[in-house]
N, C-alpha and C positions, 0 to 999 in steps of 0.2 A: 832711894825709894820715896823719901818725903817730897822731892821735886816732882816725881811722876804723879803722886797723889793730888797735888795742887794743879797740875796741868789739865786734868780732865774737867774739873769745875770751871776753870778759866776758859777752856775751849767751848763748853756749853753756854757760858754767859755771853761770849762773843757771838755765837750762832743765834741765840735768842734775841739779842739786840739787833743784829742784822736782819733777822726775819721780820721783826716788827717794823723796822724802817722801810722794808720793801712791801709791806702790806698796803692794800687799798683802804682809803678812809671809809667809814660807815659801819653799819651793823648788818649782819647777815643772818638769814634763816638757813639752818642746816637741814637738808631734806631727809628726815627720818621716816622714810616711806612716802614722803610727799616731794614736791618740787622745791629745790633750794633756790635762793635768790637774795638780792640785796634789798633791805628795807628802805624804800624811798621816803615814806612819810607815815607817821602815826598820829591820829587825831582822835580826841575824845569829844563826842557830841552829847549834849544833855538837854533834858526838858523837864519842867516841873508841871506841865499840863496834865490833866486827868481826863480820861475818856470813859464814859459810861454807856457807850453804844451796846445795845443788847445783842444784835447780830442774828445770823441764821446759821444753818448747817453748811453753808458755802463760804469760802474765803471772800471777804470784802475789805476794801481799803478803808482805814479809819481816816477821818478828816484831820485829826491831829493825834500824836505829834508827828512831825516830819522834819527832815534835814536835807541839806545839799552838801555833798562831798565833792571837792575839786580833784579829780583823778589826773595825775601828772603824766602818765604814759599809756599809750595804746597797747603795749605788750605786757603790762603788769597785771597782776590779779589782786583782788581784795580779800582779806580775811577780816570778817566783821563779827564782833561779839555784841549781843543785845542782852541787857539786864534790866529787869523791871520788877516792881512790887505788884502782885496780882491777888485778887480774891474774887469770889463769885458766890451767889446764893442760888439754891435750887435743890432738886432731888439729890440724894447721896450719890447717884451714878452720873450726874451731870458734869460736863467739862466746859471750860472756856479756854480757847487757844489763841495765842498771839504769835505772829511771825514777822520778822524783819525782811523786807525785800529791797533789792536794788533795781531801779528803773522798772518797778512792778514785777520783777522776776524773782522767784524763790532761789535759794542757793543751788549750786550744781548737784547737791545730794538729792534733790527732788521736791515735789509738790508739798509734802508734809514734813520736810526736814527742817532742822534748826528752828523748831517751834517751841514756845513755852506753853506747857499744858497745866492749867490750874484746875484741880479737882477738889479744892478745899474752900470752905467759907472763911477760913482763917487766913489773914494776909500773910503772904510768903514771898520771899525773894527768889526769882527764877532767872536762869540765864542759858543762852545757847550761842553757838558759834557756827558760822557758815562760810563758804568760799564762793566767790563770784569771779570767773575767769573771762567772761565775754563782754564785759562792760567797756564802752568806748572811753577814750580820753576826754576830759572836760567834766562838766557838771553831771553828777550821778545823784538822782533823787532817791533818798532812803525813806521808806514809809513802813508803817505798822499795819499788818493785815490781821483780821480777826474772824473767828468762827466759833460757834458754841452749839452745844447739844443739851437741851433740857434745863438751861439756866433761867432764873427769873431776874437775875441782876449780874452784870459783868463789870468788873472794875479794873481798868488799866491804870497803873500808878496809884494803887490803893494807898490811902493815907497821905497822898500828895507829897511824896518824897521826890527823888530825882531818878528819872529814866536815863540810863547810860547806853551809849552806842560807841564802841571803840573800833576804829577803822585802821587797819594796817595794810599799806600798799606795798607789794613785793614785786620787784623787777626780776624777770627770769632770763632775759637775753642780754 
C-alpha cells in the first residue's frame, strides 16, 4: 500500500514537468469573456507635462502630452490604461473629461468610453482602460482629448505629477 501511495505523486510530478517543457514561451491572456492571446509587448509611457487648456463641450485633441507606440503586429490588439491626476474649477455641476485615443480614434467601446471624468476641484487620481483592435502595424499615435462643461479652469496632470499610459499588445492569431 505504501508503494501505491508514493506512485501517484511521482506520476503527477513527471506530468507537470513534461507539460511545462512542452509549453510555448511567453505570457498569455486567458479570454475570460474576451479574446485570448499571447502578450507580445507591454510598455509604460509617461509624461510630466501639464495642460491647462479650458476646452469646449466637444472633444478636442490636446497639444500635449502625446506618445508614439511601435505596434509589432497587424493582427494584434492593444489594451491601454490611462492614469492621470486631474482637477477643475467651476460650478458644482461642471465636469472636465479626458480621453486617451489611438490614431485619433476612441476605444472600440465608443465615443465617450474610457474617459476620465473630473467633477471635483480637489486633485484626484483617475484611470480608465480601453481596447483598440483596428490599429495598423507600426507607429501608433497616442494622444489625450478633452472636453468640459461649465468649468472655469481644467487641469490635466494637476500638481505636475506623472501621467501614465500602459500599453499591452496582444496577438490573437
